[in-house]
Residue, then its C-alpha position, 0 to 999 in steps of 0.5 A: m499499499k502507498y502511504v504517508y506516515k508522520e510521527a506524532k509530535d506528542p507521543q500521547k496523541p493518537i495516530l490519525l488514519l486518513l482514508h480518502g474518497t474515490g479518485g483521491n490519494e494519500e495527500d488529499l486529507l492531510p490538511l484535514a488532519e492538521m485541522i483536527d489535531r496537528d500534534a497527532g501522528v498521521l498515517s494516510v493510505r492510498g486505496s489499492v483498487l482502481e476504478n477507471g483509473m481512480p483509486r478506491f479501497f474496494k470494488r463496487l458493482a454499481e453506484g452504492v452497490f458494494d462488491e462484498k467479497d472484495l470489501i471483506e478481503r480489502t478490509d482484512e488487508l487494511y487491518a493487517f497493514l495497520d498491524h504491520i505498520a504499527d510494528e514497523q514505525e513503533f506506534d501504539r496500535n491501540r491509538v489509531i483513529a480513522i478519518g474517512y471520507s465517502n469510500g474511505a469512510n466506508i472501509a473505516g466502517s467495515l473495519l468496525f463491522h469486522h474487526p474488534h478493537s481495530l480503531k480507538a475511534a472513527i470520524l466518518h464523512h458521508p459513509m454508507v452501511p458497509r454490510r447488512g445481516i452480520t453481527i457487529p463486534n462490541l463497540d462500547s469503547t469505540p466512539v464514532f462521529i458521522a457527518a451526513g448531508t440531508n441532500d446527499p444523492i449518494c448516501s441518503p439520510e435514511e442510510s446515515k440513520e441506519l448506520a448510526d443505529l447499527l453502531k449504537g446497537a453494537g454499543s458505540d457512542v455515536t454522534l450524527h452530525w447533519e449538514h444541509r448539503g450533498h455528498q461534499l466534504t464541508l468545512e462546517e462538518v470538519k469543524a464539528a468533527k474537531e469539536w467532537y474529537d477535542h472532547l475525547n478522552f485519550 
C-alpha cells in the first residue's frame, strides 16, 4: 500500500488514519488532519483498487452497490497493514483513529463491522452501511462521529440513520452531525468533527 506516515509530535496523541474518497490519494486529507489535531501522528493510505483509473479501497458493482467479497478481503488487508505498520514505525496500535470520507469512510466502517478493537475511534464523512445481516463486534469503547448531508444523492439520510443505529446497537457512542448539503466534504462538518474529537478522552 502507498502511504504517508508522520510521527506524532506528542507521543500521547493518537495516530490519525486518513482514508480518501474515490479518485483521491494519500495527500488529499492531510490538511484535514492538521485541522483536527496538528500534534497527532498521521498515517494516510492510498486505496489499492482502481476504478477507471481512480483509486478506491474496494470494488463496487454499481453506484452504492458494494462488491462484498472484495470489501471483506480489502478490509482484512487494511487491518493486517495497520498491524504491520504499527510494528514497523513503533506506534501504539491501540491509538489509531480513522478519518474517512465517502469510500474511505466506508472501509473504516467495515473495519468496525469486522474487526474488534481495530480502531480507537472513527470520524466518518458521508459513509454508507458497509454490510447488512452480520453481527457487529462490541463497540462500547469505540466512539464514532458521522457527518451526513440531508441532500446527499449517494448516501441518503435514511442510510446515515441506519448506520448510526447499527453502531449504537453494537454499543458505540455515536454522534450524527447533519449538514444541509450533498455528498461534499464541508468545512462546517470538519469543524464539528474537530469539536467532537477535542472532547474525546485519550
